C-alpha positions as CSV (number, residue, x, y, z in Angstrom):
1,M,0.1,0.0,0.0
2,K,1.3,3.3,-1.0
3,P,1.5,6.2,1.7
4,P,-1.4,8.7,1.4
5,A,-0.5,11.7,-0.5
6,K,0.5,14.8,1.6
7,R,-2.3,17.3,2.0
8,P,-1.8,21.0,2.5
9,V,-0.9,22.2,6.0
10,K,-3.7,24.1,7.8
11,R,-3.3,27.6,8.7
12,P,-2.0,28.1,12.3
13,V,-4.3,27.8,15.2
14,K,-4.6,30.8,17.5
15,R,-3.7,29.9,20.9
16,P,-5.0,31.4,24.1
17,T,-2.8,33.9,25.8
18,S,-3.8,32.6,29.3
19,A,-4.3,29.3,30.9
20,R,-7.9,27.8,31.2
21,P,-9.2,24.9,33.3
22,L,-7.4,22.1,31.5
23,L,-10.0,19.4,31.5
24,A,-12.6,21.8,30.1
25,T,-10.2,22.9,27.5
26,A,-9.5,19.2,26.6
27,L,-13.2,18.5,26.2
28,A,-13.7,21.7,24.3
29,L,-10.9,20.8,21.8
30,L,-11.5,17.2,21.2
31,A,-10.4,15.7,18.0
32,L,-8.8,18.6,16.0
33,L,-8.9,17.0,12.6
34,A,-7.1,17.1,9.2
35,P,-8.3,18.5,5.9
36,A,-10.7,16.7,3.8
37,V,-9.5,14.5,0.8
38,P,-10.8,15.8,-2.4
39,A,-12.6,13.5,-4.7
40,A,-10.6,12.2,-7.7
41,A,-11.3,13.1,-11.2
42,S,-14.1,10.8,-12.5
43,A,-14.2,8.5,-15.6
44,G,-16.8,8.9,-18.1
45,P,-20.5,8.3,-17.0
46,S,-20.9,5.0,-18.8
47,A,-17.8,3.5,-17.0
48,R,-18.8,4.4,-13.5
49,P,-20.5,2.3,-11.0
50,V,-24.3,2.8,-10.5
51,V,-26.3,1.4,-7.4
52,S,-30.0,1.7,-6.6
53,V,-31.1,2.8,-3.1
54,E,-34.6,3.5,-1.8
55,Q,-34.5,7.2,-3.0
56,G,-33.1,6.5,-6.5
57,R,-30.1,5.6,-8.5
58,L,-26.5,6.8,-7.6
59,R,-23.6,7.0,-9.9
60,G,-20.2,6.7,-8.1
61,Q,-16.6,6.6,-9.3
62,D,-13.5,4.4,-9.2
63,H,-10.6,5.7,-7.0
64,D,-7.4,4.1,-6.0
65,G,-8.6,0.4,-5.9
66,A,-12.0,1.3,-4.5
67,Q,-15.3,2.7,-5.5
68,E,-16.7,5.7,-3.8
69,F,-20.2,7.1,-3.6
70,L,-20.1,10.8,-2.2
71,G,-22.6,13.2,-0.9
72,V,-25.3,10.6,-0.5
73,P,-28.4,12.2,1.4
74,Y,-29.6,10.0,4.2
75,A,-32.0,12.6,5.7
76,A,-33.9,15.6,4.3
77,P,-32.2,19.0,4.6
78,P,-32.7,20.3,8.2
79,V,-33.2,23.9,7.0
80,G,-35.8,26.5,7.4
81,E,-38.9,25.1,9.5
82,A,-36.9,21.8,9.6
83,R,-34.2,23.5,11.7
84,L,-33.9,22.1,15.2
85,R,-36.2,19.2,14.2
86,A,-35.7,15.4,14.2
87,P,-34.4,14.2,10.8
88,R,-36.8,13.2,8.2
89,E,-36.4,10.7,5.2
90,P,-34.7,12.2,2.2
91,R,-36.7,12.8,-1.0
92,R,-36.6,10.5,-3.9
93,W,-35.1,11.5,-7.2
94,S,-35.5,10.6,-10.8
95,G,-32.9,9.5,-13.1
96,V,-29.3,8.9,-11.9
97,R,-27.9,11.2,-9.1
98,E,-24.2,12.0,-9.5
99,A,-22.4,10.8,-6.4
100,G,-18.8,11.9,-7.3
101,R,-18.4,15.1,-5.0
102,Q,-18.6,15.3,-1.2
103,A,-21.4,17.4,0.2
104,P,-20.8,20.4,2.5
105,A,-19.8,20.2,6.1
106,C,-22.4,21.0,8.8
107,V,-22.2,24.5,10.2
108,Q,-19.1,24.6,12.3
109,F,-19.4,26.0,15.9
110,S,-15.7,25.9,16.9
111,P,-12.8,27.7,15.3
112,F,-10.6,24.8,15.7
113,G,-10.1,21.8,13.3
114,L,-11.7,22.4,10.0
115,A,-9.4,25.2,8.8
116,D,-10.4,24.9,5.1
117,P,-13.9,23.3,4.8
118,G,-14.5,24.5,1.2
119,A,-18.3,24.5,1.9
120,V,-20.2,24.6,5.0
121,S,-24.0,24.4,5.1
122,E,-27.1,23.6,7.3
123,D,-28.0,21.3,4.4
124,C,-25.4,18.8,5.4
125,L,-27.0,15.5,6.3
126,Y,-25.1,13.4,3.8
127,L,-22.8,10.4,3.9
128,D,-19.9,8.9,1.7
129,V,-19.8,5.1,1.0
130,Y,-16.6,3.3,0.1
131,R,-16.4,-0.3,-1.1
132,P,-13.8,-2.6,-2.8
133,E,-13.7,-2.3,-6.6
134,G,-15.1,-5.7,-7.2
135,A,-18.0,-5.4,-4.7
136,R,-21.6,-5.9,-5.9
137,A,-25.1,-5.8,-4.5
138,G,-25.6,-9.0,-2.3
139,A,-21.9,-9.5,-1.4
140,R,-22.7,-9.2,2.3
141,L,-19.4,-7.5,3.3
142,P,-19.0,-6.1,6.8
143,V,-19.8,-2.5,7.2
144,V,-18.1,0.2,9.2
145,L,-20.0,3.5,9.9
146,W,-17.6,6.1,11.0
147,M,-18.5,9.2,13.1
148,H,-15.9,12.0,13.3
149,G,-14.9,13.8,16.5
150,G,-14.7,17.4,17.1
151,A,-16.2,18.3,20.7
152,Y,-19.7,18.1,19.1
153,S,-18.9,21.4,17.5
154,Q,-16.7,21.0,14.5
155,G,-15.6,18.4,12.0
156,A,-17.0,16.5,9.2
157,G,-17.3,13.0,7.8
158,T,-15.8,14.2,4.5
159,Q,-12.5,14.6,6.3
160,F,-12.2,10.8,6.4
161,G,-11.6,8.8,3.4
162,G,-12.6,5.0,3.6
163,R,-10.9,3.8,0.4
164,T,-7.9,1.9,1.7
165,M,-9.9,0.5,4.5
166,A,-12.5,-0.8,2.2
167,E,-10.0,-2.2,-0.3
168,L,-7.4,-3.7,2.2
169,T,-10.2,-5.4,4.5
170,N,-12.8,-6.2,1.8
171,S,-15.4,-4.0,3.7
172,V,-17.8,-1.2,3.2
173,V,-17.0,2.0,4.8
174,V,-19.7,4.7,5.6
175,S,-18.5,8.2,6.8
176,I,-21.2,10.5,7.9
177,N,-21.9,14.2,8.7
178,Y,-24.2,15.0,11.7
179,R,-25.5,18.4,13.1
180,L,-23.1,20.2,15.3
181,G,-23.1,22.8,18.1
182,Q,-26.6,24.1,19.2
183,L,-28.0,23.2,15.9
184,G,-27.3,19.6,16.9
185,Y,-27.7,19.6,20.7
186,L,-30.2,22.0,22.3
187,A,-32.2,20.6,25.2
188,L,-35.2,23.0,25.1
189,P,-38.5,21.4,25.9
190,E,-40.2,23.6,23.3
191,L,-38.1,21.8,20.7
192,A,-38.1,18.4,22.3
193,R,-41.7,18.1,22.4
194,E,-41.9,18.3,18.7
195,N,-40.5,14.8,18.2
196,A,-41.4,11.5,19.4
197,R,-38.2,10.9,21.4
198,R,-38.9,14.2,23.4
199,S,-35.2,15.0,22.7
200,G,-33.2,18.0,21.7
201,S,-30.1,15.8,20.8
202,F,-30.6,16.2,17.0
203,G,-27.1,15.2,16.3
204,L,-27.7,11.8,18.0
205,L,-31.0,11.4,16.2
206,D,-29.1,12.1,13.0
207,Q,-26.8,9.3,13.8
208,V,-29.6,6.9,14.5
209,E,-31.1,7.9,11.1
210,A,-27.9,7.3,9.4
211,L,-27.8,3.8,10.8
212,R,-31.4,3.3,9.7
213,W,-30.5,4.4,6.1
214,T,-27.5,2.1,6.2
215,R,-29.6,-0.8,7.1
216,A,-32.2,-0.2,4.4
217,N,-29.6,0.5,1.6
218,I,-26.2,-0.8,2.2
219,A,-26.9,-4.2,0.7
220,A,-27.0,-2.4,-2.7
221,F,-23.4,-1.4,-2.3
222,G,-22.4,-5.1,-1.2
223,G,-22.7,-4.5,2.4
224,N,-24.4,-6.7,5.1
225,P,-27.1,-4.8,6.9
226,G,-26.8,-7.6,9.6
227,N,-23.0,-6.8,10.3
228,V,-22.6,-3.2,11.0
229,T,-19.9,-1.7,13.2
230,V,-20.2,1.8,14.6
231,S,-17.0,3.5,15.0
232,G,-15.9,6.9,16.3
233,Q,-13.0,9.1,17.8
234,S,-13.1,11.6,20.4
235,A,-16.6,13.0,20.4
236,G,-17.5,10.5,17.7
237,S,-16.5,7.9,20.4
238,G,-18.8,9.7,22.7
239,S,-21.5,9.4,20.1
240,V,-20.9,5.6,20.0
241,C,-21.4,5.6,23.8
242,G,-24.6,7.3,23.2
243,L,-25.7,4.9,20.5
244,L,-24.8,2.0,22.8
245,A,-27.2,3.4,25.4
246,T,-30.0,4.5,23.0
247,P,-32.9,2.1,22.8
248,S,-33.9,3.7,19.4
249,A,-30.6,2.2,18.0
250,A,-31.2,-1.3,19.1
251,G,-30.5,-3.8,16.5
252,L,-29.1,-1.2,14.0
253,F,-25.4,-2.2,14.7
254,H,-23.4,-5.3,15.9
255,R,-20.0,-4.2,17.1
256,A,-18.6,-0.8,18.4
257,V,-15.1,0.8,18.2
258,L,-14.4,3.6,20.8
259,Q,-11.1,5.5,20.0
260,S,-10.0,8.2,22.6
261,G,-13.4,8.9,24.0
262,P,-14.2,6.5,27.0
263,C,-17.8,6.6,28.2
264,T,-16.9,7.2,31.9
265,L,-15.1,10.4,30.9
266,L,-17.6,11.8,28.2
267,R,-20.6,11.9,30.7
268,T,-23.7,13.6,29.5
269,P,-25.5,16.3,31.2
270,D,-28.9,15.4,32.9
271,A,-32.1,17.0,31.5
272,A,-32.2,19.8,34.1
273,R,-28.5,20.9,33.6
274,A,-29.0,20.6,29.8
275,E,-32.2,22.7,29.8
276,S,-30.3,25.3,31.8
277,Q,-27.5,25.5,29.3
278,A,-30.1,25.6,26.5
279,R,-31.8,28.6,28.1
280,A,-28.6,30.5,28.5
281,Y,-27.9,30.0,25.0
282,A,-31.3,30.9,23.7
283,E,-31.0,34.2,25.7
284,K,-27.7,34.8,24.3
285,A,-29.1,34.3,20.7
286,G,-31.8,36.9,21.5
287,C,-34.4,34.3,21.9
288,A,-35.2,34.4,25.6
289,D,-39.1,34.4,25.4
290,P,-40.1,30.7,26.0
291,S,-43.5,31.3,24.0
292,G,-41.6,32.1,20.9
293,V,-38.1,30.5,21.3
294,A,-38.7,27.9,18.7
295,A,-39.7,30.2,15.9
296,C,-37.1,32.8,17.0
297,L,-34.2,30.2,16.8
298,R,-35.3,28.9,13.4
299,A,-35.5,32.4,12.0
300,A,-32.1,33.5,13.2
301,P,-29.2,33.6,10.8
302,A,-26.9,30.5,11.2
303,A,-24.0,32.9,11.8
304,A,-25.8,34.5,14.7
305,L,-26.4,31.1,16.3
306,V,-22.7,30.4,16.0
307,E,-21.7,33.6,17.5
308,A,-24.0,33.0,20.4
309,A,-22.2,29.8,21.1
310,R,-18.7,31.5,21.5
311,T,-18.9,31.7,25.2
312,L,-21.5,28.9,25.6
313,P,-20.3,25.9,23.9
314,T,-22.6,22.8,23.7
315,S,-22.1,19.8,25.9
316,G,-23.3,17.3,23.4
317,P,-26.2,14.9,23.7
318,A,-28.2,15.1,27.1
319,S,-29.5,12.1,29.0
320,G,-32.9,11.8,30.7
321,D,-35.3,11.9,27.7
322,G,-36.9,9.4,25.4
323,L,-33.8,9.1,23.3
324,L,-31.1,8.7,25.9
325,P,-32.8,7.8,29.0
326,V,-29.8,7.2,31.1
327,D,-26.1,8.5,30.9
328,P,-24.3,5.9,28.8
329,A,-21.7,5.2,31.4
330,A,-24.4,4.4,34.0
331,A,-26.5,2.5,31.6
332,I,-23.3,0.3,30.7
333,G,-22.4,-0.3,34.3
334,A,-26.1,-1.3,35.0
335,G,-26.1,-3.8,32.0
336,N,-28.9,-2.0,30.3
337,W,-27.4,-1.2,26.9
338,N,-27.3,-2.5,23.3
339,K,-24.7,-5.2,24.0
340,V,-22.2,-5.8,21.3
341,P,-18.5,-6.8,21.1
342,V,-16.3,-3.7,21.8
343,L,-12.9,-2.5,20.7
344,I,-11.7,0.4,22.7
345,G,-8.3,2.3,23.1
346,S,-6.3,5.5,23.4
347,T,-3.1,7.1,22.5
348,R,0.0,7.0,24.8
349,S,0.2,10.8,25.4
350,E,-3.4,12.1,24.7
351,A,-3.1,15.4,26.5
352,R,-0.1,16.6,24.7
353,L,-2.3,18.1,22.1
354,F,-4.3,20.1,24.8
355,V,-1.4,21.4,26.8
356,A,0.5,22.3,23.7
357,L,-2.5,24.5,22.5
358,T,-3.1,26.1,25.7
359,Q,0.1,26.3,27.8
360,P,3.0,25.6,25.5
361,R,5.5,27.5,27.5
362,L,4.4,26.4,31.0
363,T,7.0,27.1,33.7
364,G,7.8,24.8,36.6
365,A,6.4,27.4,39.1
366,Q,3.1,27.5,37.1
367,Y,2.9,23.7,37.0
368,T,3.3,23.5,40.7
369,A,0.8,26.1,41.4
370,Q,-1.8,24.6,39.1
371,V,-1.4,21.2,40.6
372,L,-1.7,22.4,44.1
373,A,-4.7,24.6,43.4
374,G,-6.4,21.9,41.5
375,Y,-5.9,18.9,43.8
376,G,-6.0,20.6,47.2
377,A,-4.8,18.3,50.0
378,A,-3.8,15.6,47.3
379,G,-1.8,18.1,45.4
380,P,1.6,17.2,47.1
381,E,1.1,13.6,46.5
382,V,0.1,14.3,42.7
383,L,3.5,16.4,42.4
384,A,5.4,13.5,44.0
385,R,4.0,11.2,41.4
386,Y,4.5,13.6,38.5
387,P,7.7,15.6,39.2
388,V,9.0,17.7,36.5
389,S,12.3,15.9,36.9
390,A,10.9,12.6,35.8
391,Y,9.6,14.0,32.6
392,G,12.1,16.6,31.5
393,S,9.8,19.6,31.4
394,P,6.6,21.0,32.9
395,Y,4.9,20.5,29.5
396,L,5.6,16.8,29.5
397,A,4.8,16.4,33.2
398,L,1.4,18.1,32.9
399,S,0.7,16.0,29.7
400,A,1.3,12.8,31.6
401,L,-0.7,13.8,34.5
402,M,-3.6,14.8,32.3
403,T,-3.4,11.9,29.9
404,D,-3.4,9.4,32.9
405,S,-6.1,11.1,35.1
406,S,-8.5,11.4,32.1
407,F,-8.1,9.6,28.8
408,A,-6.0,6.6,29.8
409,C,-7.5,5.6,33.1
410,H,-11.1,6.2,31.9
411,T,-10.3,4.0,28.9
412,A,-9.2,1.3,31.3
413,W,-12.3,1.8,33.6
414,T,-14.7,1.8,30.6
415,A,-13.2,-1.3,29.2
416,Q,-13.7,-3.1,32.6
417,L,-17.3,-2.2,32.4
418,F,-17.6,-3.7,28.9
419,A,-15.3,-6.6,29.6
420,A,-17.6,-7.9,32.3
421,Q,-20.4,-8.2,29.8
422,V,-19.2,-8.5,26.3
423,P,-15.9,-9.6,24.4
424,T,-13.9,-6.5,24.7
425,Y,-10.5,-5.7,23.1
426,A,-8.2,-2.9,24.4
427,Y,-5.4,-1.1,22.7
428,E,-2.8,1.7,23.2
429,F,-1.4,3.7,20.2
430,D,2.3,4.2,20.8
431,D,4.4,5.6,18.0
432,P,7.1,7.9,19.5
433,D,7.6,9.4,16.2
434,S,3.9,10.0,15.0
435,P,3.2,13.1,13.0
436,T,1.4,16.0,14.6
437,L,-2.2,17.0,13.9
438,A,-2.4,19.9,11.3
439,G,-2.5,23.4,12.9
440,A,-1.3,22.0,16.3
441,Q,2.5,22.1,15.9
442,V,4.4,24.0,18.4
443,P,8.2,24.4,17.7
444,G,10.1,22.7,20.4
445,L,7.5,20.5,21.8
446,D,7.1,16.8,21.4
447,E,3.5,16.2,20.4
448,S,3.9,12.6,19.3
449,N,1.1,10.1,20.5
450,A,-1.2,13.0,21.1
451,H,-4.8,13.0,20.9
452,S,-6.0,12.1,17.3
453,A,-2.5,10.7,16.3
454,E,-4.0,7.5,15.3
455,L,-6.3,8.8,12.9
456,A,-3.8,9.1,10.0
457,Y,-3.1,5.4,10.3
458,L,-6.8,4.3,9.8
459,H,-8.1,6.8,7.2
460,D,-7.2,8.4,4.0
461,F,-5.4,11.6,5.0
462,T,-2.2,12.6,6.3
463,M,-1.4,14.7,9.6
464,G,-0.4,18.2,9.2
465,D,3.4,18.2,9.3
466,R,4.3,15.1,7.3
467,P,3.1,11.9,5.7
468,L,3.6,8.5,7.2
469,T,7.0,6.7,6.8
470,P,7.3,3.2,5.3
471,A,7.4,1.8,8.9
472,Q,4.4,3.7,9.8
473,V,2.5,2.7,6.7
474,A,3.3,-0.9,7.8
475,L,1.8,-0.2,11.1
476,A,-1.1,1.5,9.5
477,T,-1.7,-1.7,7.5
478,R,-1.7,-3.8,10.6
479,M,-4.2,-1.6,12.3
480,K,-6.5,-1.5,9.4
481,R,-6.4,-5.3,9.4
482,Y,-7.2,-5.7,13.0
483,W,-10.1,-3.1,12.7
484,G,-11.3,-4.9,9.6
485,A,-11.3,-8.4,11.4
486,F,-13.1,-7.0,14.3
487,A,-15.8,-5.6,12.1
488,R,-16.0,-9.0,10.2
489,F,-15.9,-11.4,13.0
490,G,-16.3,-9.5,16.3
491,A,-12.8,-10.3,17.2
492,P,-9.5,-8.6,15.8
493,A,-7.9,-12.0,14.8
494,V,-5.6,-11.6,11.8
495,P,-3.4,-14.4,10.3
496,G,0.3,-13.5,10.4
497,Q,-0.2,-10.6,13.0
498,P,0.3,-10.9,16.7
499,A,-2.8,-12.4,18.6
500,W,-5.0,-9.7,20.4
501,P,-6.6,-11.4,23.3
502,A,-9.7,-10.0,25.0
503,T,-9.2,-8.0,28.0
504,G,-11.0,-8.6,31.3
505,S,-10.6,-8.4,35.1
506,G,-8.4,-11.5,35.1
507,T,-6.0,-10.4,32.3
508,G,-6.1,-6.6,31.7
509,A,-4.6,-7.4,28.3
510,V,-3.9,-4.4,26.1
511,L,-2.3,-4.5,22.7
512,T,0.4,-1.8,22.1
513,L,0.4,-0.5,18.5
514,D,4.0,0.5,17.8
515,P,5.9,0.7,14.5
516,A,8.8,-1.4,16.0
517,V,6.8,-4.1,17.6
518,T,3.2,-4.8,18.2
519,R,2.8,-6.5,21.6
520,V,0.4,-7.5,24.3
521,G,1.0,-6.5,27.9
522,S,-1.0,-6.1,31.3
523,S,0.7,-3.1,32.7
524,F,-1.5,-0.4,31.1
525,A,-3.2,0.5,34.3
526,A,0.0,0.5,36.3
527,D,1.8,2.5,33.6
528,H,-0.9,5.4,34.0
529,Q,-1.2,5.1,37.7
530,C,-4.9,4.2,37.5
531,A,-5.1,2.8,41.1
532,F,-3.9,6.2,42.4
533,W,-6.4,8.0,40.3
534,R,-9.2,5.9,41.6
535,T,-8.6,7.3,45.1
536,L,-9.3,10.8,44.1
537,P,-13.0,11.8,44.5
538,T,-13.2,13.8,41.3
539,G,-10.5,11.8,39.3
540,T,-9.2,14.8,37.4
541,P,-10.2,18.3,38.4
542,L,-7.7,20.2,36.3
């Protein structure tokens, strides 16, 4: 497999001039992403593949050993009076619809990530389908449905090409857009009462609708509607958590992949808190009167809605309604969820991205003061466990502290919840020379293994500073084969690659994904000091 072509580097990210609470920063900046891959020039219409879905016929195109069908509507445009409503079925069309160009990204509510979106629109409920070149209807290939990250406020499915995954693993890959920001998540009763689930989590409703469309239509592309894997990273992984706990999604998928977004970390606000946040946002948007709030928000320019969210970002889906009755982590812990095999993991140094973006020049005195202020009586012990001298710089010490207390240990704890109930496979991505996410490079800082580092190894794009080396391409191939085997069989068993055993209370097995050697170990929780972090009442207050 050839390395993906290098994409243009994003424009630099503007960094805050003062420190902010670090966990809040992390959750607000989840999943900074790379630029979209443009569609290839297409062949003549007569030579291009055509499939028939419920709404009509689609003409796709061949591209690098795979076939792609781009900009496929899975729901009607959520615009005008359809804004802030549950998704509706897309209209039928006559003739053959061209599917050789990606649709616009959804309206972006965050300044990070999508530096050059090309087109952004409220009319954005589209998906892209990738299949092997020889696939035909009825082939019953495994299906992977991908949901991008971005703190529920930015990003697009168009950033993630699935050609190499489809070709290498003989599977069908679907990458979706879903509504973002307060257009996607606004828990106002005046809006929620307008849909059957009594929910303002429109982004989660979009994801369920995309799964329904996939079940109804994926056989036309050669996919098996009875073998669908939902997969996501960061807020996309949080979305997977939501689908696992959503009764409306029962039976729509059969495996789940969670990358750098453990359910015990990404907790949902309850109904009361979510409504309070939504009221404050509506007031900021100039729609404070409850009697007319729905009409006011539907009439407001999209730019005004984005501006109102500048200081009031969304918290993503809320729990306590008919769509998501219980917080996903609580539902999973209680055994009341859509039980499927799970693949879950994180990167070795997740928090390096967030610290680099917020405090790249952190001093030792600032580090000490933050830890003591954040952890109170436990502060001295935290400093003793994460001394600057052991890491070489305050930046690396704080990155290790934040990684362990948030992503790493919550990944271990979430994996334990799953492993007690279903086959669960845990990994840690550990490439000490991984490229840095576009727009996040800070001269002089080691940002390898940071949040989102694994994405370039699984999708058709490069990170911002350089393409993958041959050794990294080899690791990427191994990773795709593991992910593809999990989607096919419910277990990542690949002939010729190291065995990946299920994790559990007795083994704690975690597969380390490293270009030098892929290995299985049981020291993940100890390496990240998870027993210590269990003793703190809040886990990670920074």
